[in-house]
ZAMARGU-4260 file (C-alpha; in steps of 0.2 Angstrom, whole numbers, plus 5000, padded with zeros to 4 digits):
<rodrens>
0) 4710/4464/4571 | 4724/4475/4563 | 4733/4487/4574 | 4727/4502/4563 | 4709/4496/4566
5) 4712/4497/4585 | 4720/4514/4584 | 4706/4520/4573 | 4692/4514/4585 | 4701/4521/4600
10) 4703/4538/4591 | 4684/4538/4586 | 4680/4534/4604 | 4689/4549/4611 | 4681/4560/4598
15) 4664/4555/4603 | 4667/4562/4621 | 4677/4578/4617 | 4674/4587/4633 | 4679/4573/4644
20) 4694/4569/4633 | 4700/4587/4633 | 4698/4588/4652 | 4708/4572/4655 | 4721/4578/4643
25) 4722/4595/4653 | 4725/4585/4669 | 4740/4576/4661 | 4746/4592/4653 | 4747/4601/4670
30) 4755/4586/4678 | 4769/4585/4664 | 4771/4604/4664 | 4773/4603/4683 | 4787/4589/4683
35) 4796/4597/4668 | 4796/4614/4675 | 4802/4608/4692 | 4816/4598/4684 | 4821/4613/4674
40) 4822/4623/4690 | 4834/4610/4697 | 4844/4609/4682 | 4846/4628/4681 | 4852/4628/4699
45) 4864/4614/4696 | 4871/4624/4681 | 4873/4640/4691 | 4882/4630/4704 | 4894/4623/4691
50) 4897/4641/4683 | 4901/4648/4700 | 4914/4634/4703 | 4920/4637/4685 | 4923/4655/4690
55) 4934/4650/4705 | 4946/4639/4696 | 4937/4628/4683 | 4929/4612/4683 | 4943/4602/4674
60) 4958/4612/4682 | 4970/4604/4695 | 4980/4617/4704 | 4998/4611/4708 | 5009/4619/4721
65) 5027/4615/4726 | 5029/4599/4737 | 5041/4597/4751 | 5056/4586/4753 | 5048/4573/4763
70) 5034/4570/4750 | 5047/4570/4736 | 5058/4557/4745 | 5043/4546/4749 | 5037/4547/4731
75) 5054/4542/4724 | 5059/4530/4738 | 5076/4539/4739 | 5080/4551/4753 | 5095/4558/4745
80) 5085/4567/4731 | 5076/4580/4742 | 5091/4582/4754 | 5104/4586/4741 | 5093/4597/4729
85) 5083/4610/4737 | 5074/4613/4721 | 5068/4595/4719 | 5051/4600/4724 | 5050/4617/4716
90) 5039/4620/4700 | 5050/4622/4685 | 5049/4618/4666 | 5054/4600/4670 | 5039/4598/4682
95) 5028/4604/4668 | 5035/4592/4656 | 5033/4578/4668 | 5015/4582/4672 | 5010/4584/4654
100) 5014/4566/4651 | 5002/4560/4663 | 4986/4551/4657 | 4971/4562/4654 | 4981/4579/4655
105) 4976/4590/4641 | 4988/4605/4645 | 4998/4613/4658 | 5002/4631/4660 | 5012/4641/4674
110) 5009/4656/4685 | 5022/4666/4693 | 5015/4676/4708 | 5025/4692/4712 | 5025/4707/4723
115) 5029/4725/4718 | 5025/4743/4723 | 5016/4754/4711 | 5017/4773/4712 | 5008/4786/4702
120) 5010/4803/4708 | 5005/4805/4726 | 4997/4788/4726 | 5005/4771/4730 | 5000/4753/4732
125) 5009/4737/4737 | 5005/4724/4725 | 5003/4707/4734 | 4993/4698/4720 | 5003/4700/4704
130) 4999/4686/4692 | 5011/4683/4678 | 5003/4670/4665 | 5008/4665/4647 | 5000/4678/4635
135) 4991/4665/4625 | 4982/4659/4641 | 4978/4677/4646 | 4971/4681/4629 | 4960/4665/4630
140) 4951/4671/4645 | 4933/4676/4642 | 4933/4690/4654 | 4926/4707/4649 | 4935/4723/4650
145) 4930/4740/4656 | 4944/4748/4646 | 4958/4742/4636 | 4962/4724/4631 | 4975/4710/4635
150) 4993/4714/4630 | 4998/4707/4613 | 5012/4694/4611 | 5029/4702/4610 | 5023/4718/4620
155) 5034/4725/4633 | 5028/4723/4651 | 5010/4729/4653 | 4997/4727/4667 | 4979/4722/4667
160) 4970/4727/4683 | 4956/4719/4691 | 4941/4730/4695 | 4944/4731/4714 | 4963/4734/4713
165) 4960/4753/4713 | 4954/4751/4731 | 4971/4746/4737 | 4979/4763/4732 | 4983/4775/4746
170) 4987/4794/4746 | 5004/4796/4752 | 5000/4814/4758 | 4987/4809/4771 | 4987/4790/4770
175) 4969/4790/4765 | 4964/4773/4759 | 4947/4766/4753 | 4944/4755/4768 | 4945/4770/4780
180) 4934/4782/4769 | 4924/4772/4758 | 4931/4782/4743 | 4944/4777/4731 | 4959/4789/4726
185) 4957/4800/4711 | 4968/4791/4699 | 4965/4786/4681 | 4970/4768/4681 | 4971/4767/4662
190) 4980/4783/4657 | 4990/4789/4672 | 5009/4786/4673 | 5011/4770/4683 | 5029/4767/4690
195) 5033/4750/4697 | 5046/4746/4711 | 5051/4728/4710 | 5063/4728/4724 | 5050/4729/4738
200) 5063/4725/4752 | 5073/4740/4747 | 5058/4751/4746 | 5052/4745/4763 | 5069/4747/4771
205) 5070/4765/4764 | 5053/4770/4771 | 5057/4761/4787 | 5074/4771/4789 | 5065/4787/4785
210) 5051/4784/4798 | 5064/4780/4811 | 5074/4795/4807 | 5059/4806/4809 | 5055/4798/4826
215) 5073/4801/4832 | 5073/4819/4826 | 5069/4825/4844 | 5084/4817/4851 | 5097/4822/4838
220) 5104/4837/4848 | 5107/4826/4864 | 5115/4812/4854 | 5126/4825/4845 | 5132/4832/4861
225) 5136/4815/4868 | 5145/4811/4853 | 5156/4826/4854 | 5161/4823/4872 | 5165/4805/4867
230) 5177/4810/4853 | 5187/4822/4863 | 5177/4838/4859 | 5180/4838/4841 | 5161/4841/4838
235) 5160/4828/4824 | 5147/4814/4823 | 5147/4798/4814 | 5131/4795/4804 | 5126/4780/4793
240) 5123/4783/4775 | 5105/4782/4770 | 5099/4768/4759 | 5098/4772/4741 | 5081/4773/4734
245) 5076/4758/4723 | 5074/4761/4704 | 5056/4764/4697 | 5051/4757/4680 | 5037/4764/4670
250) 5024/4750/4666 | 5009/4756/4656 | 4992/4749/4659 | 4985/4738/4645 | 4967/4736/4652
255) 4955/4736/4667 | 4943/4722/4669 | 4925/4725/4670 | 4916/4728/4687 | 4912/4741/4700
260) 4917/4742/4718 | 4902/4731/4723 | 4906/4717/4710 | 4917/4703/4715 | 4924/4691/4702
265) 4939/4679/4703 | 4950/4692/4695 | 4944/4707/4705 | 4959/4709/4717 | 4973/4703/4705
270) 4984/4711/4693 | 4989/4701/4677 | 5004/4702/4665 | 5013/4692/4652 | 5025/4679/4660
275) 5038/4681/4646 | 5037/4700/4648 | 5040/4700/4667 | 5054/4687/4665 | 5063/4700/4654
280) 5060/4714/4666 | 5067/4704/4681 | 5083/4701/4671 | 5084/4719/4668 | 5080/4724/4686
285) 5090/4711/4696 | 5103/4706/4683 | 5113/4693/4693 | 5105/4697/4709 | 5092/4685/4717
290) 5074/4688/4712 | 5063/4690/4728 | 5053/4674/4731 | 5065/4664/4721 | 5077/4651/4729
295) 5096/4654/4730 | 5111/4643/4730 | 5121/4640/4746 | 5133/4653/4740 | 5119/4666/4739
300) 5118/4666/4720 | 5102/4664/4710 | 5098/4649/4700 | 5098/4651/4681 | 5080/4646/4679
305) 5064/4654/4685 | 5053/4643/4697 | 5034/4646/4696 | 5022/4648/4710 | 5009/4636/4704
310) 5004/4626/4689 | 4987/4624/4682 | 4983/4607/4674 | 4968/4605/4662 | 4961/4588/4662
315) 4952/4581/4647 | 4936/4576/4657 | 4928/4581/4673 | 4927/4562/4679 | 4946/4561/4677
320) 4950/4575/4688 | 4952/4565/4704 | 4963/4552/4695 | 4975/4566/4689 | 4975/4575/4706
325) 4981/4558/4714 | 4994/4555/4701 | 5001/4573/4704 | 5001/4570/4722 | 5010/4554/4720
330) 5024/4563/4712 | 5027/4573/4728 | 5018/4589/4724 | 5003/4597/4732 | 4988/4596/4721
335) 4970/4603/4723 | 4954/4604/4713 | 4936/4609/4714 | 4931/4590/4713 | 4924/4591/4730
340) 4914/4606/4726 | 4908/4598/4710 | 4903/4582/4720 | 4893/4592/4733 | 4885/4602/4719
345) 4879/4586/4710 | 4873/4579/4726 | 4863/4595/4730 | 4857/4596/4712 | 4850/4578/4713
350) 4842/4581/4729 | 4834/4596/4723 | 4828/4588/4707 | 4821/4573/4716 | 4811/4585/4728
355) 4805/4596/4714 | 4801/4581/4703 | 4791/4573/4718 | 4781/4589/4719 | 4777/4589/4701
360) 4773/4570/4701 | 4758/4574/4713 | 4750/4583/4699 | 4753/4569/4687 | 4746/4556/4700
365) 4730/4566/4700 | 4730/4566/4681 | 4732/4547/4681 | 4717/4545/4693 | 4707/4556/4680
370) 4713/4544/4666 | 4707/4529/4676 | 4691/4537/4679 | 4688/4542/4661 | 4692/4525/4655
375) 4681/4516/4667 | 4667/4528/4663 | 4670/4524/4644 | 4669/4505/4648 | 4652/4507/4657
380) 4645/4517/4643 | 4651/4505/4630 | 4647/4489/4638 | 4635/4483/4625 | 4648/4488/4611
385) 4661/4477/4620 | 4649/4463/4621 | 4645/4464/4602 | 4664/4464/4598 | 4666/4448/4608
390) 4651/4439/4600 | 4659/4444/4583 | 4675/4435/4588 | 4686/4450/4593 | 4700/4443/4604
395) 4701/4448/4623 | 4718/4456/4620 | 4712/4466/4605 | 4699/4474/4616 | 4712/4477/4630
400) 4724/4485/4617 | 4710/4496/4610 | 4708/4504/4627 | 4726/4505/4631 | 4728/4514/4614
405) 4715/4527/4620 | 4725/4529/4636 | 4741/4531/4626 | 4733/4545/4615 | 4728/4554/4631
410) 4745/4553/4638 | 4753/4558/4621 | 4742/4573/4620 | 4745/4578/4638 | 4763/4575/4636
415) 4766/4586/4621 | 4755/4600/4627 | 4763/4599/4644 | 4780/4601/4637 | 4775/4616/4627
420) 4767/4624/4642 | 4783/4621/4653 | 4794/4628/4639 | 4784/4644/4639 | 4784/4644/4659
425) 4803/4642/4659 | 4805/4657/4646 | 4795/4668/4658 | 4805/4663/4673 | 4821/4666/4664
430) 4815/4683/4658 | 4809/4688/4676 | 4825/4683/4684 | 4837/4689/4670 | 4847/4672/4671
435) 4845/4654/4666 | 4836/4649/4681 | 4826/4636/4673 | 4834/4625/4659 | 4825/4610/4651
440) 4838/4596/4647 | 4838/4589/4630 | 4833/4572/4636 | 4818/4579/4645 | 4810/4584/4628
445) 4808/4565/4624 | 4807/4558/4641 | 4792/4569/4647 | 4781/4563/4632 | 4786/4545/4634
450) 4783/4546/4653 | 4766/4553/4651 | 4761/4539/4639 | 4768/4526/4651 | 4759/4533/4666
455) 4743/4535/4656 | 4744/4517/4650 | 4747/4511/4668 | 4731/4521/4673 | 4721/4513/4659
460) 4727/4495/4662 | 4715/4491/4676 | 4700/4497/4666 | 4706/4488/4651 | 4706/4472/4661
465) 4689/4476/4667 | 4683/4477/4648 | 4692/4460/4645 | 4682/4451/4660 | 4665/4457/4654
470) 4653/4442/4649 | 4648/4444/4631 | 4630/4439/4635 | 4628/4450/4650 | 4636/4465/4640
475) 4623/4462/4626 | 4608/4462/4638 | 4614/4478/4646 | 4604/4493/4643
</rodrens>
């Protein structure tokens, strides 16, 4: 018997029992829709976890911090290197060059963390989280702005503030801060004149001296009298000259990143600027003096180069992150990544998908029982037909394949309609939640239909064996 004949007979058999066929297909459809929807929910949760990790540093990013003398010595096998050169484990251009030649490293860019005091009228803020990054990296960020934009290449120093930076400003007149009152100061971050004091030590020394003088005011008369007695009654006092006020520099605002006081993102507390622009500013402010946070030579003079706070290494593939992280650690630097988070997210996702898929599989199991019942009933109803086919010389395997073709058609119909139903359900879920809570992977579109066909054929296997084992004479005599 030709394959086309088997398929045609199976199709005609299903059409003769339309209601039973439709109900059986409905069971398979619900089973497939349940599994696909559950797997889509698991995939959506997995993607949300990875997106969260991406926001906190990236899936393919290795963060490098300076090492220590011991780690560098052990990595190089020479104790003299770290002992003679205090900058051997610092992060410099040569470090970037060395790391960029490692296998699987796509790119490397530096970050210089700095402190400053920002003053605008009566308001001030100590900036602890300044981030100076190459301008091409900043402009490549996909962050949204509330106002303004990233600085352009070649611009003078400009700031981009995170949405929560304003809560760090205090009012100098009454020292009102957001954390005490729940209200931010009245300042236009975008348009107000913002002055920056880069010499934080000098600023704090000045304010500490002023506060001390204010505290000691009540004792000034007594101290003056004692001084007069001790100098032979001349009435003169010796006072130390007050420290000079550090210079302020006008630094305009390029933009404010999107978000309110209740929104927290990876950039919320940070202030960003172009690395090259702040390098030029430091040369202008400190000239030949040491830059705060930078190492100095034994004679107290600064090094000619600028050492970075951290390096961000972009790896070509997620699976190579651990290898690159280990290679950087072997060079003597501290390397960290989100690989542990990624592994945990994957394990959690697999567990969730297995659990959700198991729940959906119950529905498909019920549908498989329905298929077996439908096929068995079909055999009982067609016993005489099967007997006639055998008498006419139809092979046993031809009969089995005909019944398996019926089961496959039921599975294909239920699989395709179940996939469409799950697609609609996922759209509704995503509309209600306002996010990609349910995502059907591409492989699931094909796998769900194939899986439904296989399950249906397995359910129809036992009835098809029953059809093969029927005696031709007994089948013909059957009424």
